[in-house]
VOGU-3710 file (C-alpha; in Angstrom, 3 decimals, decimal comma):
1> xxxxxxxxxx> 109,955/79,678/110,925  107,547/80,222/108,423  105,938/83,408/107,605  102,121/82,811/107,406  100,836/85,767/109,512  99,753/89,412/108,168  99,307/92,438/110,645  96,541/94,727/109,407  97,615/98,275/110,279  95,221/101,440/110,356
11> xxxxxxxxxx> 96,527/105,054/111,323  96,197/108,440/111,416  98,380/110,376/108,856  100,163/112,317/111,688  101,518/108,912/113,076  105,186/109,028/112,874  107,315/106,257/112,044  108,554/106,095/115,610  105,626/105,712/117,150  104,188/103,080/114,644
21> xxxxxxxxxx> 107,584/101,004/115,261  106,962/101,068/118,743  103,581/100,285/118,413  104,191/97,249/116,428  107,126/95,991/119,277  104,540/96,291/121,726  101,835/93,799/119,628  104,865/91,494/118,941  105,298/91,209/123,022  101,762/91,066/123,572
31> xxxxxxxxxx> 100,980/88,813/121,185  104,151/86,665/121,734  105,227/86,747/118,192  108,511/86,418/116,693  108,950/89,179/113,618  109,718/86,432/111,584  106,451/84,971/111,551  105,194/87,976/110,385  104,763/87,728/106,121  103,959/91,918/106,076
41> xxxxxxxxxx> 101,383/94,373/106,553  98,399/95,396/105,077  96,758/98,691/105,207  94,228/100,804/102,983  95,528/101,827/99,963  95,433/105,766/100,575  98,440/104,490/103,687  100,472/102,804/100,837  103,272/105,970/100,777  102,557/106,803/104,186
51> xxxxxxxxxx> 106,379/107,081/105,605  105,741/105,207/109,013  104,127/102,111/106,926  107,154/102,717/104,602  109,825/102,641/107,220  108,400/99,711/108,993  108,420/97,383/105,906  111,838/98,134/105,185  112,901/98,227/108,654  111,493/94,287/109,130
61> xxxxxxxxxx> 111,584/93,183/105,671  108,059/92,957/105,492  106,149/92,883/102,463  102,804/95,536/101,902  99,420/94,780/100,700  97,132/97,536/100,148  93,802/97,143/99,010  91,202/99,673/98,079  88,064/100,789/100,245  85,736/98,545/98,454
71> xxxxxxxxxx> 87,669/95,638/98,855  87,748/95,962/102,404  84,028/96,587/102,492  83,714/93,462/101,302  84,855/91,883/103,818  82,823/90,420/107,338  84,663/91,516/110,128  83,870/91,332/114,177  84,177/95,234/114,907  83,363/97,467/112,322
81> xxxxxxxxxx> 83,728/101,713/113,162  81,089/103,747/112,147  83,787/106,594/112,976  86,228/104,944/110,097  83,590/104,318/107,510  82,596/108,264/107,813  86,545/108,783/107,469  87,607/105,972/104,523  84,691/104,681/102,970  85,157/101,167/104,630
91> xxxxxxxxxx> 83,716/100,356/108,344  87,637/98,065/108,470  91,065/98,755/107,835  93,048/96,715/110,177  90,914/93,583/110,178  89,794/93,535/106,738  93,533/94,250/105,230  94,678/91,726/107,569  91,873/88,910/106,208  92,121/90,225/103,081
101> xxxxxxxxxx> 96,301/89,911/102,728  96,189/86,798/104,747  93,807/85,330/102,426  92,677/83,465/105,440  91,082/83,995/109,302  91,390/86,484/111,787  93,109/84,932/115,122  93,857/88,559/116,544  91,318/90,808/116,462  91,360/94,568/115,989
111> xxxxxxxxxx> 93,236/96,241/118,782  93,904/100,491/119,168  96,511/101,940/120,572  96,916/105,864/121,451  100,571/106,992/121,005  102,039/110,344/120,930  101,601/111,497/117,600  97,799/109,266/117,079  96,305/106,320/116,856  97,530/102,704/115,680
121> xxxxxxxxxx> 94,717/100,200/114,881  95,901/96,373/114,295  94,730/93,248/113,919  96,447/89,850/113,004  95,316/87,021/110,375  96,611/83,568/109,341  97,122/82,683/106,032  94,572/79,370/105,081  97,054/76,025/104,451  96,686/74,171/101,591
//
Protein backbone atom coordinates (compact mmCIF):
# COMPACT_ATOMS: atom_id res chain seq x y z
CA UNK A 1 0.00 0.00 0.00
CA UNK A 2 1.38 3.39 -0.99
CA UNK A 3 2.08 5.85 1.82
CA UNK A 4 0.79 9.01 0.18
CA UNK A 5 -1.37 10.61 2.87
CA UNK A 6 -0.26 13.22 5.40
CA UNK A 7 -1.99 13.71 8.70
CA UNK A 8 -1.91 17.33 9.79
CA UNK A 9 -2.10 17.66 13.57
CA UNK A 10 -2.65 20.56 15.90
CA UNK A 11 -2.76 20.00 19.62
CA UNK A 12 -2.73 21.82 22.90
CA UNK A 13 0.53 21.62 24.84
CA UNK A 14 -1.05 19.55 27.61
CA UNK A 15 -2.19 16.73 25.30
CA UNK A 16 -0.71 13.44 26.49
CA UNK A 17 0.86 10.78 24.31
CA UNK A 18 -1.97 8.41 25.26
CA UNK A 19 -4.66 10.91 24.30
CA UNK A 20 -2.99 11.67 20.97
CA UNK A 21 -2.63 7.95 20.23
CA UNK A 22 -6.34 7.44 21.00
CA UNK A 23 -7.27 10.40 18.82
CA UNK A 24 -5.28 9.06 15.87
CA UNK A 25 -6.74 5.57 16.32
CA UNK A 26 -10.19 7.21 16.16
CA UNK A 27 -9.13 9.11 13.01
CA UNK A 28 -8.05 5.90 11.29
CA UNK A 29 -11.31 4.21 12.29
CA UNK A 30 -13.49 7.15 11.24
CA UNK A 31 -11.81 7.58 7.86
CA UNK A 32 -11.42 3.81 7.30
CA UNK A 33 -7.77 4.37 6.48
CA UNK A 34 -4.98 1.99 7.33
CA UNK A 35 -1.92 3.29 9.17
CA UNK A 36 0.22 2.04 6.27
CA UNK A 37 -1.39 4.66 3.99
CA UNK A 38 -0.09 7.48 6.18
CA UNK A 39 3.32 8.84 5.18
CA UNK A 40 3.61 10.95 8.29
CA UNK A 41 2.52 13.67 10.64
CA UNK A 42 2.70 17.36 9.76
CA UNK A 43 2.45 20.15 12.30
CA UNK A 44 3.70 23.57 13.31
CA UNK A 45 7.42 23.85 14.10
CA UNK A 46 6.81 24.72 17.74
CA UNK A 47 5.38 21.20 18.28
CA UNK A 48 8.43 19.47 16.79
CA UNK A 49 9.62 18.13 20.14
CA UNK A 50 6.20 17.65 21.75
CA UNK A 51 6.38 14.28 23.57
CA UNK A 52 3.03 13.09 22.19
CA UNK A 53 4.06 13.87 18.60
CA UNK A 54 7.42 12.16 19.07
CA UNK A 55 5.76 9.08 20.61
CA UNK A 56 3.27 8.85 17.72
CA UNK A 57 5.84 9.03 14.93
CA UNK A 58 7.95 6.43 16.74
CA UNK A 59 4.97 4.13 17.32
CA UNK A 60 3.94 4.09 13.65
CA UNK A 61 7.39 4.69 12.07
CA UNK A 62 5.94 7.76 10.34
CA UNK A 63 7.87 10.76 9.08
CA UNK A 64 7.50 14.12 10.79
CA UNK A 65 7.38 17.37 8.83
CA UNK A 66 7.10 20.69 10.59
CA UNK A 67 6.45 24.16 9.24
CA UNK A 68 6.97 27.69 10.49
CA UNK A 69 3.83 29.79 11.10
CA UNK A 70 4.56 31.99 8.06
CA UNK A 71 4.71 28.91 5.80
CA UNK A 72 1.36 27.69 7.12
CA UNK A 73 -0.22 31.15 6.92
CA UNK A 74 0.55 31.30 3.19
CA UNK A 75 -1.68 28.27 2.49
CA UNK A 76 -5.37 28.78 1.76
CA UNK A 77 -7.53 26.46 3.86
CA UNK A 78 -11.31 25.92 4.11
CA UNK A 79 -11.49 26.27 7.89
CA UNK A 80 -9.26 29.08 9.20
CA UNK A 81 -9.51 29.93 12.91
CA UNK A 82 -9.13 33.36 14.46
CA UNK A 83 -8.42 31.69 17.82
CA UNK A 84 -5.55 29.68 16.34
CA UNK A 85 -4.26 32.80 14.53
CA UNK A 86 -4.12 34.63 17.85
CA UNK A 87 -2.20 31.82 19.56
CA UNK A 88 0.33 30.69 16.93
CA UNK A 89 0.43 33.39 14.21
CA UNK A 90 -1.32 31.28 11.56
CA UNK A 91 -5.04 30.63 11.12
CA UNK A 92 -4.49 26.93 10.42
CA UNK A 93 -2.19 24.23 11.70
CA UNK A 94 -3.79 20.87 10.87
CA UNK A 95 -5.14 21.67 7.40
CA UNK A 96 -2.26 23.87 6.28
CA UNK A 97 0.41 21.46 7.58
CA UNK A 98 -1.25 18.47 5.88
CA UNK A 99 -1.42 20.33 2.56
CA UNK A 100 2.17 21.58 2.88
CA UNK A 101 3.57 18.16 3.74
CA UNK A 102 1.67 16.37 0.98
CA UNK A 103 2.30 19.11 -1.57
CA UNK A 104 -1.17 18.05 -2.59
CA UNK A 105 -4.83 18.45 -1.77
CA UNK A 106 -6.92 18.24 1.35
CA UNK A 107 -9.09 15.12 1.34
CA UNK A 108 -10.45 15.32 4.89
CA UNK A 109 -11.02 18.78 6.37
CA UNK A 110 -10.22 19.81 9.92
CA UNK A 111 -11.84 17.83 12.69
CA UNK A 112 -11.54 18.60 16.39
CA UNK A 113 -11.47 15.99 19.13
CA UNK A 114 -11.74 16.77 22.80
CA UNK A 115 -9.57 14.47 24.90
CA UNK A 116 -9.09 14.40 28.67
CA UNK A 117 -5.78 16.28 28.43
CA UNK A 118 -6.84 18.78 25.74
CA UNK A 119 -7.95 19.30 22.18
CA UNK A 120 -6.51 17.56 19.12
CA UNK A 121 -7.21 18.93 15.64
CA UNK A 122 -6.49 16.89 12.53
CA UNK A 123 -6.87 16.95 8.76
CA UNK A 124 -5.65 14.70 5.94
CA UNK A 125 -4.10 15.62 2.59
CA UNK A 126 -3.03 13.42 -0.30
CA UNK A 127 0.10 13.81 -2.37
CA UNK A 128 -0.47 14.71 -5.99
CA UNK A 129 0.30 11.83 -8.34
CA UNK A 130 3.19 12.55 -10.69
